[in-house]
C-alpha positions in Angstrom: 0.6 -1.3 -4.8 -2.7 -0.4 -3.1 -3.8 3.2 -2.4 -6.6 4.2 -0.1 -7.7 7.8 0.2 -9.2 9.4 3.3 -10.2 12.9 4.5 -12.9 13.8 2.0 -16.2 15.2 3.0 -18.4 18.3 2.9 -17.0 21.8 3.7 -18.2 25.3 3.3 -16.6 27.6 0.7 -13.6 29.3 2.2 -12.9 26.3 4.4 -10.0 23.9 4.4 -9.4 20.1 4.3 -6.6 17.7 4.1 -6.6 14.5 2.1 -4.3 11.6 2.8 -3.5 8.4 0.9 -2.3 5.3 2.6 0.0 3.2 0.4 0.6 -0.5 0.9 2.2 -3.3 -1.0 5.5 -2.9 -2.9 5.8 0.8 -2.0 9.5 0.7 -2.7 8.6 0.8 -6.3 6.9 4.2 -6.0 8.9 7.2 -7.0 6.1 9.8 -7.4 2.6 10.4 -6.2 -0.1 12.7 -7.2 -3.6 13.9 -6.6 -6.2 14.1 -9.4 -9.9 15.1 -9.3 -12.9 14.5 -11.5 -16.0 16.5 -11.4 -19.3 15.2 -12.9 -19.2 15.5 -16.7 -15.6 16.6 -16.7 -12.3 14.9 -17.5 -10.0 13.8 -14.7 -7.4 16.5 -14.1 -4.2 16.7 -12.2 -4.2 18.7 -9.0 -0.8 18.2 -7.5 2.2 15.9 -7.7 5.3 15.2 -5.8 8.4 12.9 -6.0 8.7 10.5 -3.2 12.0 11.8 -2.1 10.7 15.3 -2.0 12.0 18.2 -4.0 9.8 18.6 -7.1 6.2 19.6 -6.4 3.8 20.5 -9.1 0.4 22.2 -8.9 -2.4 22.9 -11.3 -3.0 26.5 -12.0 -6.5 26.3 -10.5 -5.1 25.4 -7.0 -1.7 27.2 -6.9 -1.5 29.2 -3.7 -4.3 27.2 -2.2 -3.0 23.7 -2.2 0.0 22.1 -0.6 1.2 18.5 -1.3 3.5 16.7 1.0 4.8 13.2 1.5 5.7 11.1 4.5 8.7 9.4 2.9 8.8 6.6 5.4 5.2 5.6 4.7 5.0 6.9 1.1 1.8 8.6 2.3 1.1 11.8 0.4 -1.1 14.5 1.8 -3.0 17.2 0.0 -4.0 20.3 2.0 -6.3 22.8 0.4 -7.3 26.2 1.8 -9.9 28.7 0.5 -12.0 26.0 -1.0 -14.4 27.0 -3.8 -17.5 25.2 -5.0 -15.6 24.5 -8.2 -13.3 22.3 -6.2 -16.1 19.8 -5.7 -15.1 16.5 -7.2 -13.9 13.0 -6.5 -10.3 13.2 -5.5 -8.0 10.4 -6.5 -4.5 9.4 -5.2 -2.2 8.1 -7.8 1.3 6.7 -7.8 4.0 5.6 -10.3 7.5 4.3 -10.5 8.5 7.2 -12.7 9.7 10.6 -11.5 8.0 13.9 -12.0 10.0 16.5 -13.8 9.3 19.8 -15.5 6.5 22.1 -14.6 3.3 20.3 -15.6 1.5 17.4 -13.9 1.5 14.4 -16.3 -1.7 13.1 -17.7 -3.6 10.7 -15.5 -2.8 7.9 -17.9 0.9 8.2 -16.9 0.2 6.9 -13.4 -0.1 3.1 -12.9 -1.6 2.9 -9.4 -4.8 4.5 -8.3 -7.0 4.7 -5.2 -10.8 4.5 -5.4 -11.3 8.1 -4.7 -12.8 10.3 -2.0 -15.6 12.8 -2.5 -15.1 16.4 -1.7 -18.1 18.7 -1.8 -17.7 22.4 -1.3 -21.0 24.3 -0.7 -21.4 28.1 -1.2 
């Protein structure tokens, strides 16, 4: 499975952006996808997650109400739309996928995901 993110860039605080992740390879093996981010000097943290068939969506507290994750089931392409961006949202955003399913209310640790994209930079200026 190969994942390629797109949609990153620079945006003013209060603005919006949408990230997408193109999946290729044995995408039939993917059952969940997620978005993580890593700011300089910080650990990688989960932002949002979704099961490929839809239904269960998970969000980090820091983005609840501002982020929406969705998935094009036919292509297994997840999207992350974020509104009201803040400078603290600045990070490299990574797409992740796994054959497992998301359940419960918390986004699993990044180590639970087997497939990763190379990341796309998002910079929010004040």
